[in-house]
C-alpha positions as semicolon CSV with decimal commas, in nm:
position;residue;x (nm);y (nm);z (nm)
1;X;-14,186;3,000;11,020
2;X;-14,073;2,773;10,743
3;X;-13,757;2,573;10,766
4;X;-13,567;2,523;10,441
5;X;-13,485;2,182;10,320
6;X;-13,133;2,152;10,493
7;X;-13,307;2,259;10,814
8;X;-13,575;1,987;10,807
9;X;-13,251;1,749;10,763
10;X;-13,074;1,860;11,046
11;X;-13,349;1,874;11,282
12;X;-13,401;1,494;11,158
13;X;-13,071;1,401;11,226
14;X;-13,091;1,523;11,562
15;X;-13,378;1,365;11,674
16;X;-13,261;1,023;11,522
17;X;-12,928;1,093;11,741
18;X;-13,176;1,128;12,041
19;X;-13,336;0,813;11,965
20;X;-13,003;0,649;11,922
21;X;-12,869;0,786;12,258
22;X;-13,175;0,642;12,465
23;X;-13,156;0,340;12,309
24;X;-12,764;0,301;12,287
25;X;-12,620;0,510;12,594
26;X;-12,286;0,414;12,501
27;X;-12,112;0,517;12,182
28;X;-11,785;0,394;12,080
29;X;-11,522;0,643;11,833
30;X;-11,191;0,582;11,705
31;X;-10,905;0,867;11,709
32;X;-10,595;0,855;11,513
33;X;-10,255;0,990;11,649
34;X;-10,298;1,329;11,432
35;X;-10,605;1,403;11,597
36;X;-10,440;1,537;11,888
37;X;-10,530;1,838;12,160
38;X;-10,321;2,023;12,372
39;X;-10,180;1,793;12,606
40;X;-10,327;1,819;12,968
41;X;-9,997;1,751;13,182
42;X;-10,102;1,455;13,345
43;X;-9,712;1,443;13,476
44;X;-9,750;1,489;13,813
45;X;-9,801;1,126;13,806
46;X;-10,191;1,135;13,886
47;X;-10,363;0,847;13,981
48;X;-10,506;0,832;13,619
49;X;-10,209;0,900;13,445
50;X;-10,050;0,556;13,680
51;X;-10,346;0,358;13,666
52;X;-10,406;0,396;13,271
53;X;-10,036;0,343;13,239
54;X;-10,019;0,005;13,392
55;X;-10,301;-0,138;13,213
56;X;-10,112;-0,031;12,893
57;X;-9,836;-0,209;13,056
58;X;-10,004;-0,540;13,084
59;X;-10,183;-0,540;12,748
60;X;-10,530;-0,474;12,839
61;X;-10,786;-0,446;12,552
62;X;-11,076;-0,291;12,790
63;X;-10,971;-0,002;13,011
64;X;-11,252;0,089;13,263
65;X;-11,237;0,490;13,310
66;X;-11,566;0,595;13,441
67;X;-11,401;0,669;13,803
68;X;-11,189;0,938;13,658
69;X;-11,452;1,214;13,506
70;X;-11,256;1,192;13,187
71;X;-11,370;1,404;12,874
72;X;-11,276;1,318;12,540
73;X;-11,012;1,590;12,495
74;X;-10,851;1,471;12,854
75;X;-10,809;1,141;12,713
76;X;-10,640;1,284;12,426
77;X;-10,413;1,489;12,608
78;X;-10,358;1,209;12,834
79;X;-10,279;0,940;12,656
80;X;-10,022;1,178;12,425
81;X;-9,861;1,261;12,768
82;X;-9,831;0,909;12,849
83;X;-9,708;0,799;12,464
84;X;-9,446;1,080;12,498
85;X;-9,346;0,985;12,840
86;X;-9,381;0,587;12,844
87;X;-9,089;0,454;12,605
88;X;-9,136;0,100;12,698
89;X;-9,497;0,136;12,627
90;X;-9,370;0,129;12,223
91;X;-9,594;-0,174;12,154
92;X;-9,926;0,077;12,192
93;X;-10,090;0,177;11,900
94;X;-10,173;0,546;11,880
95;X;-10,514;0,482;11,729
96;X;-10,755;0,353;12,016
97;X;-11,127;0,340;12,080
98;X;-11,331;0,477;12,364
99;X;-11,714;0,441;12,497
100;X;-11,889;0,765;12,649
101;X;-12,210;0,809;12,845
102;X;-12,308;1,157;12,906
103;X;-11,961;1,318;12,743
104;X;-11,760;1,122;13,003
105;X;-11,539;0,841;12,935
106;X;-11,662;0,502;13,017
107;X;-11,396;0,251;12,890
108;X;-11,093;0,303;12,661
109;X;-11,015;0,012;12,406
110;X;-10,646;0,021;12,310
111;X;-10,466;-0,130;11,990
112;X;-10,156;-0,283;12,018
113;X;-9,905;-0,312;11,724
114;X;-9,751;-0,633;11,834
115;X;-9,910;-0,997;11,894
116;X;-9,831;-1,136;12,277
117;X;-9,580;-1,395;12,156
118;X;-9,372;-1,074;11,912
119;X;-9,426;-0,904;12,175
120;X;-9,242;-1,097;12,448
121;X;-8,967;-1,099;12,176
122;X;-8,959;-0,726;12,130
123;X;-8,919;-0,624;12,472
124;X;-8,641;-0,879;12,569
125;X;-8,481;-0,714;12,255
126;X;-8,527;-0,363;12,358
127;X;-8,444;-0,427;12,735
128;X;-8,094;-0,534;12,592
129;X;-8,059;-0,274;12,398
130;X;-8,108;-0,038;12,713
131;X;-7,850;-0,229;12,888
132;X;-7,615;-0,215;12,664
133;X;-7,616;0,181;12,634
134;X;-7,677;0,184;13,096
135;X;-7,344;-0,006;13,078
136;X;-7,156;0,291;12,913
137;X;-7,195;0,460;13,198
138;X;-6,969;0,542;13,489
139;X;-7,132;0,549;13,838
140;X;-6,894;0,830;13,920
141;X;-7,014;1,061;13,648
142;X;-7,259;1,366;13,757
143;X;-7,592;1,417;13,627
144;X;-7,465;1,719;13,370
145;X;-7,200;1,445;13,305
146;X;-7,413;1,155;13,210
147;X;-7,664;1,361;13,035
148;X;-7,387;1,494;12,799
149;X;-7,243;1,144;12,736
150;X;-7,584;1,004;12,617
151;X;-7,670;1,338;12,414
152;X;-7,377;1,290;12,207
153;X;-7,339;0,909;12,186
154;X;-7,680;0,964;12,034
155;X;-7,610;1,193;11,815
156;X;-7,304;1,037;11,692
157;X;-7,410;0,678;11,636
158;X;-7,765;0,719;11,543
159;X;-7,956;0,917;11,244
160;X;-8,265;1,085;11,149
161;X;-8,491;0,888;10,955
162;X;-8,573;1,061;10,634
163;X;-8,834;0,784;10,546
164;X;-9,030;0,914;10,882
165;X;-9,139;0,553;10,975
166;X;-8,945;0,486;11,322
167;X;-9,111;0,685;11,610
168;X;-9,079;0,455;11,902
169;X;-8,795;0,391;12,133
170;X;-8,748;0,027;12,044
171;X;-8,741;0,126;11,649
172;X;-8,485;0,349;11,735
173;X;-8,273;0,151;11,881
174;X;-8,334;-0,185;11,656
175;X;-8,231;0,025;11,345
176;X;-8,028;0,304;11,477
177;X;-8,212;0,578;11,306
178;X;-8,529;0,746;11,425
179;X;-8,786;1,060;11,366
180;X;-8,742;1,324;11,671
181;X;-9,034;1,128;11,868
182;X;-8,765;0,810;11,898
183;X;-8,485;1,031;11,964
184;X;-8,696;1,193;12,258
185;X;-8,829;0,891;12,403
186;X;-8,502;0,702;12,395
187;X;-8,303;0,953;12,578
188;X;-8,607;0,970;12,784
189;X;-8,565;0,608;12,873
190;X;-8,221;0,693;12,951
191;X;-8,219;0,932;13,171
192;X;-8,519;0,760;13,378
193;X;-8,234;0,450;13,415
194;X;-8,029;0,729;13,600
195;X;-8,278;0,926;13,774
196;X;-8,244;1,228;13,612
197;X;-8,555;1,415;13,594
198;X;-8,618;1,438;13,201
199;X;-8,950;1,533;12,987
200;X;-9,095;1,638;12,642
201;X;-9,149;1,942;12,490
202;X;-9,357;1,937;12,146
203;X;-9,471;2,221;11,923
204;X;-9,725;2,142;11,654
205;X;-9,645;2,477;11,458
206;X;-9,285;2,315;11,426
207;X;-9,407;1,953;11,410
208;X;-9,110;1,856;11,654
209;X;-9,042;1,715;11,989
210;X;-8,767;1,726;12,218
211;X;-8,632;1,695;12,587
212;X;-8,643;1,907;12,876
213;X;-8,410;1,782;13,117
214;X;-8,346;1,882;13,496
215;X;-7,967;1,934;13,568
216;X;-7,752;2,123;13,806
217;X;-8,053;2,259;13,991
218;X;-8,230;2,428;13,681
219;X;-8,471;2,316;13,393
220;X;-8,288;2,301;13,018
221;X;-8,398;2,238;12,681
222;X;-8,200;1,969;12,525
223;X;-8,263;1,831;12,114
224;X;-8,064;1,568;12,013
225;X;-8,236;1,536;11,659
226;X;-8,169;1,912;11,623
227;X;-7,777;1,861;11,733
228;X;-7,768;1,532;11,480
229;X;-7,835;1,729;11,132
230;X;-7,944;1,601;10,831
231;X;-7,712;1,550;10,625
232;X;-7,476;1,435;10,862
233;X;-7,163;1,365;10,853
234;X;-7,049;1,047;11,071
235;X;-6,925;1,131;11,414
236;X;-7,036;1,517;11,395
237;X;-7,213;1,634;11,713
238;X;-7,363;1,957;11,789
239;X;-7,371;2,121;12,116
240;X;-7,628;2,395;12,024
241;X;-7,959;2,253;12,178
242;X;-7,750;2,085;12,444
243;X;-7,900;2,252;12,791
244;X;-7,987;2,596;12,631
245;X;-8,229;2,811;12,841
246;X;-8,536;2,941;12,755
247;X;-8,417;3,259;12,570
248;X;-8,175;3,097;12,373
249;X;-8,418;2,854;12,276
250;X;-8,676;3,074;12,227
251;X;-8,446;3,246;11,942
252;X;-8,352;2,925;11,775
253;X;-8,693;2,757;11,785
254;X;-8,867;3,124;11,655
255;X;-9,145;2,876;11,516
256;X;-9,250;2,717;11,851
257;X;-9,468;2,964;11,998
258;X;-9,695;2,677;12,104
259;X;-9,473;2,466;12,322
260;X;-9,604;2,252;12,526
261;X;-9,417;2,097;12,830
262;X;-9,498;1,750;12,953
263;X;-9,516;1,822;13,342
264;X;-9,650;2,049;13,535
265;X;-9,488;2,331;13,741
266;X;-9,182;2,357;13,546
267;X;-9,007;2,653;13,455
268;X;-8,719;2,692;13,239
269;X;-8,391;2,881;13,353
270;X;-8,346;3,208;13,118
271;X;-7,984;3,136;13,077
272;X;-7,815;2,871;12,955
273;X;-7,647;2,628;13,128
274;X;-7,253;2,720;13,286
275;X;-7,089;2,497;12,977
276;X;-7,319;2,559;12,725
277;X;-7,100;2,831;12,512
278;X;-6,753;2,582;12,553
279;X;-6,969;2,302;12,373
280;X;-7,081;2,521;12,102
281;X;-6,745;2,527;11,993
282;X;-6,715;2,168;11,917
283;X;-6,894;1,954;11,654
284;X;-6,754;1,598;11,805
285;X;-6,869;1,405;12,040
286;X;-6,704;1,467;12,398
287;X;-6,585;1,149;12,482
288;X;-6,437;1,021;12,819
289;X;-6,186;0,789;12,868
290;X;-5,976;0,671;13,218
291;X;-6,177;0,906;13,396
292;X;-6,117;1,199;13,245
293;X;-6,360;1,387;12,937
294;X;-6,221;1,519;12,593
295;X;-6,346;1,714;12,317
296;X;-6,228;1,884;11,993
297;X;-6,282;2,253;11,999
298;X;-6,248;2,515;11,743
299;X;-6,229;2,887;11,682
300;X;-6,192;3,089;11,358
301;X;-5,818;3,066;11,333
302;X;-5,705;2,713;11,490
303;X;-5,894;2,391;11,637
304;X;-5,741;2,148;11,933
305;X;-5,834;1,844;12,131
306;X;-5,843;1,950;12,522
307;X;-5,861;1,759;12,864
308;X;-6,206;1,886;13,031
309;X;-6,238;1,886;13,377
310;X;-6,625;1,965;13,448
311;X;-6,579;2,007;13,821
312;X;-6,330;2,280;13,818
313;X;-6,425;2,438;13,478
314;X;-6,061;2,421;13,327
315;X;-5,942;2,244;13,006
316;X;-5,584;2,171;12,928
317;X;-5,495;2,155;12,566
318;X;-5,374;1,808;12,482
319;X;-5,286;1,841;12,096
320;X;-5,332;2,221;11,944
321;X;-5,203;2,069;11,571
322;X;-5,527;2,042;11,409
323;X;-5,683;2,286;11,180
324;X;-5,968;2,550;11,073
325;X;-5,854;2,442;10,715
326;X;-5,979;2,152;10,515
327;X;-5,798;2,041;10,216
328;X;-5,987;2,019;9,927
329;X;-5,860;1,733;9,702
330;X;-5,639;1,782;9,409
331;X;-5,679;2,152;9,417
332;X;-5,389;2,370;9,580
333;X;-5,408;2,673;9,751
334;X;-5,786;2,608;9,820
335;X;-5,930;2,496;10,136
336;X;-6,289;2,442;10,286
337;X;-6,285;2,655;10,605
338;X;-6,409;2,527;10,925
339;X;-6,277;2,184;11,171
340;X;-6,440;1,860;11,042
341;X;-6,287;1,603;11,354
342;X;-6,460;1,340;11,493
343;X;-6,335;1,211;11,828
344;X;-6,435;0,892;11,969
345;X;-6,298;0,630;12,179
346;X;-6,222;0,294;12,320
347;X;-6,145;0,378;12,681
348;X;-5,749;0,344;12,640
349;X;-5,689;0,578;12,336
350;X;-5,863;0,861;12,202
351;X;-5,934;0,827;11,747
352;X;-5,972;1,176;11,519
353;X;-5,838;1,310;11,247
354;X;-5,722;1,581;11,051
355;X;-5,834;1,635;10,677
356;X;-5,592;1,361;10,594
357;X;-5,420;1,165;10,897
358;X;-5,603;0,946;11,162
359;X;-5,441;0,964;11,540
360;X;-5,441;0,736;11,839
361;X;-5,379;0,926;12,158
362;X;-5,275;0,710;12,435
363;X;-5,425;0,791;12,785
364;X;-5,217;0,664;12,977
365;X;-4,890;0,808;12,787
366;X;-5,034;1,105;12,687
367;X;-4,895;1,034;12,331
368;X;-4,992;1,071;11,984
369;X;-4,945;0,892;11,731
370;X;-5,039;0,889;11,359
371;X;-5,210;0,538;11,205
372;X;-5,385;0,623;10,885
373;X;-5,289;0,847;10,578
374;X;-5,537;0,901;10,337
375;X;-5,505;0,902;9,943
376;X;-5,477;1,256;9,805
377;X;-5,784;1,213;9,585
378;X;-5,974;1,216;9,883
379;X;-6,057;1,357;10,251
380;X;-6,156;1,276;10,565
381;X;-6,483;1,380;10,717
382;X;-6,565;1,158;11,010
383;X;-6,463;0,870;11,218
384;X;-6,656;0,633;11,421
385;X;-6,580;0,313;11,669
386;X;-6,859;0,026;11,559
387;X;-6,827;-0,306;11,742
388;X;-6,463;-0,252;11,788
389;X;-6,365;-0,145;11,420
390;X;-6,228;0,208;11,357
391;X;-6,434;0,299;11,040
392;X;-6,306;0,644;10,863
393;X;-6,539;0,836;10,614
394;X;-6,397;1,015;10,282
395;X;-6,525;1,239;10,040
396;X;-6,425;1,561;9,827
397;X;-6,665;1,821;10,036
398;X;-6,791;1,835;10,353
399;X;-7,153;1,939;10,120
400;X;-7,236;1,556;10,045
401;X;-7,531;1,372;10,123
402;X;-7,302;1,047;10,181
403;X;-6,932;0,950;10,256
404;X;-6,755;0,655;10,147
405;X;-6,669;0,418;10,425
406;X;-6,334;0,282;10,470
407;X;-6,216;0,028;10,793
408;X;-5,886;0,145;10,929
409;X;-5,675;-0,108;11,100
410;X;-5,542;-0,024;11,402
411;X;-5,200;-0,132;11,456
412;X;-5,100;0,053;11,786
413;X;-4,732;0,058;11,902
414;X;-4,639;-0,115;12,218
415;X;-4,567;0,165;12,513
416;X;-4,364;0,069;12,830
417;X;-4,359;0,237;13,152
418;X;-4,013;0,438;13,195
419;X;-3,937;0,507;13,579
420;X;-3,634;0,762;13,605
421;X;-3,486;0,819;13,939
422;X;-3,314;1,173;14,057
423;X;-3,204;1,189;14,393
424;X;-3,419;1,465;14,583
425;X;-3,710;1,414;14,357
426;X;-4,018;1,210;14,306
427;X;-3,968;0,923;14,085
428;X;-4,080;1,080;13,696
429;X;-4,292;0,819;13,489
430;X;-4,304;0,832;13,147
431;X;-4,434;0,582;12,844
432;X;-4,189;0,517;12,562
433;X;-4,302;0,328;12,226
434;X;-4,114;0,003;12,155
435;X;-3,821;0,052;11,959
436;X;-3,784;0,391;12,105
437;X;-3,548;0,616;12,223
438;X;-3,619;0,591;12,592
439;X;-3,458;0,977;12,647
440;X;-3,721;1,106;12,401
441;X;-3,974;1,048;12,678
442;X;-3,825;1,230;12,916
443;X;-3,914;1,582;12,979
444;X;-3,793;1,626;13,362
445;X;-3,517;1,753;13,514
446;X;-3,152;1,571;13,645
447;X;-3,105;1,887;13,844
448;X;-2,947;1,768;14,219
449;X;-2,955;2,047;14,475
450;X;-2,570;2,078;14,662
451;X;-2,603;1,901;15,016
452;X;-2,323;1,846;15,250
453;X;-2,046;2,067;15,066
454;X;-2,109;1,860;14,811
455;X;-2,205;1,987;14,427
456;X;-2,348;1,715;14,186
457;X;-2,265;1,730;13,830
458;X;-2,514;1,489;13,600
459;X;-2,344;1,243;13,420
460;X;-2,557;0,977;13,276
461;X;-2,801;0,668;13,371
462;X;-2,773;0,309;13,486
463;X;-2,804;0,119;13,376
464;X;-2,687;0,257;13,058
465;X;-3,008;0,348;12,798
466;X;-3,123;0,077;12,550
467;X;-3,390;0,074;12,310
468;X;-3,716;0,046;12,461
469;X;-3,873;-0,295;12,473
470;X;-3,956;-0,311;12,845
471;X;-4,046;-0,144;13,148
472;X;-3,745;-0,053;13,284
473;X;-3,580;0,187;13,565
474;X;-3,345;0,432;13,516
475;X;-3,130;0,608;13,834
476;X;-2,925;0,909;13,745
477;X;-2,549;0,910;13,823
478;X;-2,345;1,228;13,922
479;X;-1,967;1,330;13,970
480;X;-1,935;1,453;14,325
481;X;-1,732;1,789;14,368
482;X;-1,615;1,952;14,719
483;X;-1,693;2,267;14,728
484;X;-1,591;2,258;15,128
485;X;-1,574;2,044;15,436
486;X;-1,847;2,046;15,644
487;X;-1,737;2,232;15,981
488;X;-1,390;2,360;15,833
489;X;-1,489;2,672;15,922
490;X;-1,132;2,818;15,908
491;X;-1,087;2,630;15,592
492;X;-0,726;2,502;15,658
493;X;-0,905;2,158;15,551
494;X;-0,968;2,017;15,885
495;X;-1,183;2,003;16,150
496;X;-1,070;2,063;16,496
497;X;-1,139;2,301;16,782
498;X;-0,990;2,614;16,611
499;X;-1,307;2,585;16,372
500;X;-1,512;2,614;16,689
501;X;-1,323;2,905;16,814
502;X;-1,380;3,044;16,445
503;X;-1,746;2,983;16,467
504;X;-1,786;3,172;16,795
505;X;-1,566;3,449;16,660
506;X;-1,793;3,480;16,383
507;X;-2,101;3,507;16,577
508;X;-1,938;3,738;16,798
509;X;-1,888;3,974;16,517
510;X;-1,526;3,958;16,538
511;X;-1,428;3,693;16,270
512;X;-1,169;3,813;15,983
513;X;-1,211;3,510;15,727
514;X;-1,439;3,201;15,740
515;X;-1,562;2,984;15,505
516;X;-1,942;3,102;15,502
517;X;-2,021;2,804;15,284
518;X;-1,951;2,570;15,597
519;X;-2,118;2,800;15,867
520;X;-2,443;2,603;15,895
521;X;-2,312;2,320;16,035
522;X;-2,656;2,188;16,160
523;X;-2,824;2,242;15,828
524;X;-3,099;2,415;15,931
525;X;-3,067;2,769;15,732
526;X;-2,955;2,973;16,014
527;X;-2,608;3,048;16,186
528;X;-2,648;3,043;16,550
529;X;-2,521;2,877;16,889
530;X;-2,677;2,559;16,803
531;X;-2,393;2,538;16,475
532;X;-2,147;2,544;16,753
533;X;-2,313;2,257;16,927
534;X;-2,361;2,070;16,638
535;X;-1,962;2,112;16,560
536;X;-1,879;2,033;16,911
537;X;-2,125;1,725;16,880
538;X;-1,908;1,597;16,554
539;X;-1,548;1,661;16,755
540;X;-1,663;1,417;17,030
541;X;-1,864;1,184;16,778
542;X;-1,699;1,178;16,405
543;X;-2,032;0,928;16,300
544;X;-2,251;1,267;16,353
545;X;-2,325;1,436;16,014
546;X;-2,224;1,817;15,956
547;X;-2,390;1,987;15,650
């Protein structure tokens, strides 16, 4: 059989390769990030995963691997798992070399993006950024609350990198933007710190990566990137991908039929998290202040600010004055449908807005005050606190690529504590704005129960009410009206042995006329022989109290 020219060339090439392998049994290859295989799920923290991760963290340039019997495909999957689960290794290049012997990896030759000197400075910066974020959390928060806070914080304060140049957590934190891989790695770093199980989910079909997180006994999908859409409004946070179950995720990510989960044995809940439906009605960050959680929610007809108790699953509306009609500047009888409010907090005040006004809600006083009104030529579409400065974002439509930032001076009124004392009630505490009438803050009752034959009519407060300028205590004053004299059973105006006789006759059923209000002389709510005893006690000792 004759060989064609092509066949002859192939045979000669094969002979040449065989000679090369005999002389040089170790061949080195370079793999780019784009040439990835299906991850081999090393996240059971296998020995080789841990070993390689430790070696990379030290900046090793040659890493022996012959003891682990890795093929090139297995190494590719292992490197991808390490890259997607090790945000602290931001300095490890996606390119690397390796040597082979008989199809088994002998050594890995990593590449690094930073010099040793630059790396030290970058690692210090990276640690500083994370520690600043760690400090925002409260030790008393549940894993759910921690997961929610950082999902919303990243979506509200960072943005998608439309230049597609920032892929790692360090670059994301430094520049406050990044692609989906940067969001995912940063969120992983935060969850790792708080001991919340978290890994990645990837899809080559979607060219996308997001998080999986274990909360309240189940694994859920969590995608900060898709909840921080482009183009964005400042302070906008969606919750469509926060703790979604496998069924909802499959529907929303229909193209991700090739999803790969970074970890063996992970089974997602089919159902969404119990708070998923509630949170999906909010397009603003859920924030915490003074130990309570708050959010802005909306339906087709209204929008409102609510306090949320995640332990009892109870929400309490704090401000129902928001709208789902957003004005179009200088166009009458027309509006954009929807609520475009943003919500942020400094821990003592909530800041949020309507289409034309910005409000501060005092978390101690439970009061809302207006702090800004925008011009009629524009509309409010976002709000953020940046390094203590409140920044509003204005525009003529929600459908624009960018909004005009505007620094808002926060001139908050002073509040003072007003304590109201009403006999028979617990002290009633309110908060009043400086310069206001303190009575405007009082929503309590001045009712005082009749006692010892006396009726009480409210007459005013002591001291006299004055304009609020300091913490003040007011005590309710009453006019006393005598309904009956305690112990005066026969209603003759005196208490004598005749009243004992009248009470005994009443108890025996023979009394014709008594003052029924005075019968319960010991105030126990019953009319018995004990009331006779109390009356006799009084007659022998006038200091004894009758009712």
